[in-house]
C-alpha positions as CSV (number, residue, x, y, z in Angstrom):
1,M,44.8,181.9,83.0
2,A,44.3,181.1,79.3
3,L,46.7,178.7,77.6
4,G,47.9,177.2,80.9
5,F,49.9,180.2,82.0
6,S,50.6,180.4,85.7
7,P,49.4,183.7,87.4
8,A,53.1,184.6,87.8
9,A,53.8,184.1,84.1
10,G,50.8,186.2,83.2
11,D,51.8,188.9,85.7
12,A,55.3,188.9,84.2
13,L,53.9,189.5,80.7
14,A,51.6,192.3,81.9
15,N,54.4,194.0,83.9
16,W,56.8,193.8,80.9
17,L,54.1,195.5,78.7
18,D,53.6,198.2,81.4
19,H,57.3,198.7,81.4
20,L,57.4,199.3,77.6
21,R,54.4,201.6,77.8
22,A,55.7,203.7,80.7
23,L,59.5,203.9,80.0
24,D,59.8,203.3,76.3
25,G,56.6,205.0,75.2
26,A,55.5,202.1,73.1
27,A,52.3,202.7,71.0
28,P,49.1,200.7,71.7
29,H,49.3,198.7,68.5
30,T,52.9,197.9,69.2
31,L,52.0,196.6,72.6
32,T,49.2,194.5,71.1
33,A,51.7,192.9,68.7
34,Y,54.2,192.3,71.5
35,R,51.5,190.7,73.6
36,A,50.5,188.4,70.8
37,D,54.1,187.4,70.0
38,V,55.0,186.5,73.6
39,A,51.6,184.8,74.3
40,A,52.1,182.6,71.2
41,F,55.5,181.5,72.7
42,L,54.1,180.9,76.1
43,G,51.2,178.9,74.7
44,F,53.6,176.8,72.6
45,L,55.7,176.0,75.7
46,C,52.5,174.8,77.5
47,L,51.5,172.5,74.7
48,H,55.1,171.4,74.0
49,H,55.8,170.3,77.6
50,G,52.2,169.2,78.4
51,E,52.1,171.2,81.6
52,G,51.2,174.5,83.1
53,L,53.8,177.3,82.5
54,G,55.4,179.0,85.4
55,L,58.4,181.2,85.8
56,G,60.6,178.1,86.5
57,R,59.8,176.7,83.1
58,L,60.6,180.0,81.4
59,A,64.0,180.1,83.2
60,A,64.7,176.6,81.8
61,V,64.0,177.1,78.1
62,T,66.5,175.1,76.0
63,Q,67.9,175.3,72.5
64,A,65.6,172.4,71.6
65,D,62.6,174.4,72.8
66,M,63.5,177.3,70.6
67,R,64.2,175.1,67.6
68,A,60.8,173.4,68.1
69,F,59.0,176.7,68.5
70,L,60.5,178.2,65.3
71,A,59.8,175.1,63.4
72,A,56.2,175.1,64.6
73,E,55.7,178.7,63.6
74,R,57.1,178.1,60.1
75,G,54.8,175.0,59.9
76,R,51.8,177.3,60.5
77,G,52.9,179.4,57.5
78,L,54.4,182.3,59.4
79,G,56.7,184.2,57.0
80,A,60.3,184.9,57.7
81,R,59.7,188.6,58.4
82,S,56.9,188.0,60.8
83,L,58.8,185.2,62.5
84,A,61.9,187.4,63.0
85,R,59.7,190.1,64.6
86,R,58.1,187.5,66.8
87,L,61.4,186.2,68.0
88,S,62.6,189.8,68.7
89,S,59.6,190.3,70.9
90,I,60.3,187.1,72.8
91,K,63.9,187.9,73.3
92,S,63.0,191.3,74.7
93,F,60.6,189.8,77.1
94,I,62.9,187.0,78.3
95,R,65.9,189.4,78.6
96,W,63.7,191.7,80.8
97,L,62.5,188.7,82.9
98,A,66.0,187.2,83.3
99,D,67.3,190.5,84.7
100,R,64.6,190.4,87.4
101,Q,64.6,186.7,88.1
102,N,68.3,186.3,87.8
103,F,68.5,183.4,85.4
104,D,70.6,182.6,82.3
105,A,68.6,183.5,79.1
106,T,71.4,182.5,76.7
107,H,69.4,179.7,74.9
108,V,66.6,182.2,74.1
109,L,68.9,185.1,73.2
110,A,71.1,182.9,71.0
111,A,68.2,181.7,68.8
112,K,68.7,183.0,65.2
113,A,66.0,184.7,63.3
114,P,65.3,183.5,59.8
115,K,66.9,185.6,57.1
116,F,64.7,187.7,54.9
117,T,65.2,190.4,52.3
118,R,64.1,193.8,53.5
119,K,61.9,195.4,50.9
120,L,63.3,198.7,49.7
121,P,60.9,201.7,49.8
122,R,59.6,202.7,46.4
123,P,59.8,206.5,46.3
124,L,58.5,208.6,43.5
125,S,60.7,210.8,41.3
126,E,60.7,214.5,42.1
127,E,58.7,215.1,38.9
128,A,56.2,212.4,39.8
129,A,55.7,213.7,43.3
130,R,55.0,217.2,42.1
131,A,52.7,215.8,39.4
132,V,50.7,213.9,42.1
133,I,50.2,217.0,44.2
134,S,49.0,219.0,41.2
135,E,46.7,216.2,40.1
136,V,45.2,215.8,43.6
137,D,44.6,219.5,43.7
138,T,42.3,219.3,40.7
139,Q,40.4,216.1,40.7
140,A,37.8,216.5,43.5
141,V,34.4,218.0,42.5
142,L,34.3,220.4,45.5
143,P,37.1,223.0,45.5
144,W,37.6,222.8,49.3
145,V,37.9,219.0,49.1
146,A,40.5,219.3,46.4
147,A,42.4,221.9,48.4
148,R,42.2,219.7,51.5
149,D,43.6,216.6,49.7
150,A,46.4,218.7,48.1
151,A,47.3,220.2,51.5
152,V,47.6,216.7,53.1
153,V,49.8,215.2,50.3
154,T,51.9,218.3,50.3
155,L,52.6,217.8,54.0
156,L,53.5,214.2,53.4
157,Y,56.0,215.0,50.7
158,G,57.2,218.4,51.9
159,C,57.6,217.6,55.6
160,G,58.0,213.8,55.5
161,L,55.0,213.2,57.8
162,R,53.2,210.0,58.3
163,I,49.6,210.3,57.2
164,S,48.5,209.7,60.8
165,E,50.7,212.7,61.9
166,A,49.3,215.0,59.2
167,L,45.7,214.0,60.1
168,G,46.5,214.5,63.8
169,L,47.1,218.2,63.3
170,T,44.5,220.5,64.9
171,G,43.3,224.1,64.8
172,A,46.0,224.9,67.4
173,D,48.6,224.2,64.7
174,V,47.4,226.9,62.3
175,P,48.6,229.0,60.8
176,L,51.4,226.5,60.3
177,P,54.7,227.8,61.9
178,E,58.1,227.6,60.2
179,V,58.9,224.6,62.5
180,L,56.2,222.2,63.5
181,R,56.2,220.1,66.6
182,I,55.1,216.5,65.8
183,I,54.3,213.7,68.2
184,G,55.1,210.5,66.3
185,K,55.2,206.8,67.0
186,G,55.6,205.9,70.6
187,G,54.9,209.5,71.7
188,K,58.3,210.6,70.4
189,E,58.4,214.3,69.7
190,R,60.4,215.9,66.9
191,L,60.6,219.3,65.2
192,V,60.0,219.4,61.5
193,P,60.6,222.5,59.2
194,V,57.6,223.5,57.2
195,L,58.2,224.6,53.6
196,P,56.3,227.7,52.4
197,A,54.6,225.5,49.8
198,A,53.1,223.4,52.7
199,R,52.0,226.5,54.6
200,D,50.4,227.9,51.5
201,A,48.6,224.7,50.7
202,V,47.1,224.5,54.2
203,A,46.2,228.2,54.1
204,A,44.4,227.7,50.8
205,Y,42.5,224.8,52.2
206,L,41.4,226.8,55.3
207,R,40.2,229.7,53.1
208,L,37.9,227.3,51.2
209,S,36.8,225.0,54.1
210,P,33.1,225.3,55.1
211,H,33.9,224.1,58.6
212,P,34.8,226.5,61.4
213,M,38.2,225.9,62.9
214,A,38.5,225.6,66.7
215,A,41.8,225.0,68.5
216,D,40.8,221.5,69.6
217,A,39.2,220.5,66.3
218,P,41.0,218.4,63.7
219,L,42.6,220.5,61.0
220,F,41.5,218.2,58.2
221,R,37.8,217.5,58.0
222,G,35.5,215.0,56.3
223,A,32.4,216.1,54.4
224,R,30.3,216.3,57.5
225,G,33.0,218.1,59.6
226,G,34.4,215.1,61.4
227,P,38.0,214.0,61.3
228,L,39.2,213.1,57.8
229,N,39.4,209.4,57.1
230,P,42.9,208.5,55.9
231,R,41.2,206.2,53.3
232,L,40.0,209.2,51.5
233,I,43.6,210.4,50.9
234,T,44.6,206.9,49.8
235,R,41.7,207.0,47.3
236,A,42.8,210.4,46.0
237,M,46.3,209.1,45.5
238,E,44.9,206.0,43.7
239,Q,43.0,208.2,41.3
240,A,46.0,210.5,40.7
241,R,48.4,207.7,40.0
242,M,46.0,206.0,37.6
243,R,45.6,209.3,35.6
244,L,49.4,209.8,35.7
245,G,50.2,206.2,34.8
246,L,52.2,205.7,38.0
247,P,52.7,202.3,39.6
248,A,50.6,200.9,42.5
249,T,53.5,201.7,44.8
250,A,52.6,205.4,44.5
251,T,50.8,205.6,47.9
252,P,50.5,208.3,50.5
253,H,53.4,206.6,52.5
254,A,55.5,206.7,49.3
255,L,55.5,210.5,49.5
256,R,57.3,210.2,52.9
257,H,59.8,207.8,51.3
258,S,60.2,210.3,48.5
259,F,60.9,213.1,51.0
260,A,63.7,211.1,52.6
261,T,65.2,209.9,49.3
262,H,65.2,213.2,47.7
263,L,66.8,214.9,50.7
264,L,69.5,212.2,50.7
265,A,70.1,212.6,47.0
266,A,70.5,216.4,47.5
267,G,73.3,215.8,50.0
268,G,71.2,215.6,53.2
269,D,72.9,214.3,56.4
270,L,71.6,210.8,57.3
271,R,71.4,211.7,61.0
272,A,69.4,214.9,60.2
273,I,67.0,212.9,58.0
274,Q,66.6,210.4,60.9
275,E,65.5,213.2,63.2
276,L,63.2,214.6,60.6
277,L,61.5,211.3,60.0
278,G,61.3,210.4,63.7
279,H,63.1,207.1,63.3
280,A,64.2,205.6,66.6
281,S,67.1,203.8,64.9
282,L,69.6,205.1,62.3
283,A,69.5,201.6,60.8
284,T,65.9,202.3,59.7
285,T,67.0,205.5,57.9
286,Q,70.0,203.9,56.3
287,I,67.7,201.9,54.0
288,Y,67.4,205.1,52.0
289,T,71.0,204.9,51.1
290,S,70.2,201.6,49.4
291,V,67.3,203.2,47.6
292,D,69.6,206.0,46.4
293,S,72.3,203.6,45.2
294,T,69.7,201.5,43.4
295,R,68.3,204.6,41.6
296,L,71.9,205.5,40.5
297,M,72.4,202.1,39.1
298,E,69.1,202.3,37.1
299,I,70.3,205.6,35.7
300,Y,73.6,204.1,34.8
301,E,72.0,201.1,33.2
302,N,69.7,203.3,31.1
303,A,72.6,205.6,30.0
304,H,74.9,202.7,29.2
305,P,72.8,199.8,27.9
306,R,74.6,196.6,27.2
307,A,75.2,195.8,23.5
């Protein structure tokens, strides 16, 4: 096998990925990232010890091995955030393997990830979010394209959808119900209330669309009737933010951040927002509490400038 893996080590990696796919519902791109992370570690061990890598060597990984691996990754220029993610993948794999092979994985699990500052989401203000939707609704030459783009961005802001989720809707989803069933990351299902404004925007788009709507067809279409390329929505947002004088952080995903931040500011429950966004962990949702606090401090600073 490549990189000097023994067949047993290669089989262990494949079986772990199968486990994540079957039981945890991990998405394909997530599995690809996990595979690359663990393969990098296994490849390092082969080179570091100058020998083929079997399960016995994995069971005997030392603190020195882990320090050498982390130093090598930093030396290659891997950033703290990427290295922390890589280490998390490796720990997950070794923990799973240790449970099945009955060995002590303490040296791997005790390795400390480098510290990094988590970037805060950059939501738009309520006024800016509404202005973006209005601008997108007027800037395309073809009325049906303008209505399409406005319907997509309205779903991103009004329902907190990811752009992939909005573009994954089909004719079977229309007319939009009051509560929409969304299949998100990792195949996780959630129920999302649909505001009247979002239903109206989609209905307006359908009235103008030149493409017939079948139950199995994508709801949002490109010019030739195929699935809408998400890049076109990104481009529409770029044009809108330039005309409105908004920062480069005003992206389609920023509308999802805005949805969460504005709900929280209005007194929304953090657990409920977690469910609406489809976050697997509450810790992911809690970052919006930092955003809200930061915004409050900005307001305070502006209202009470230092002399």
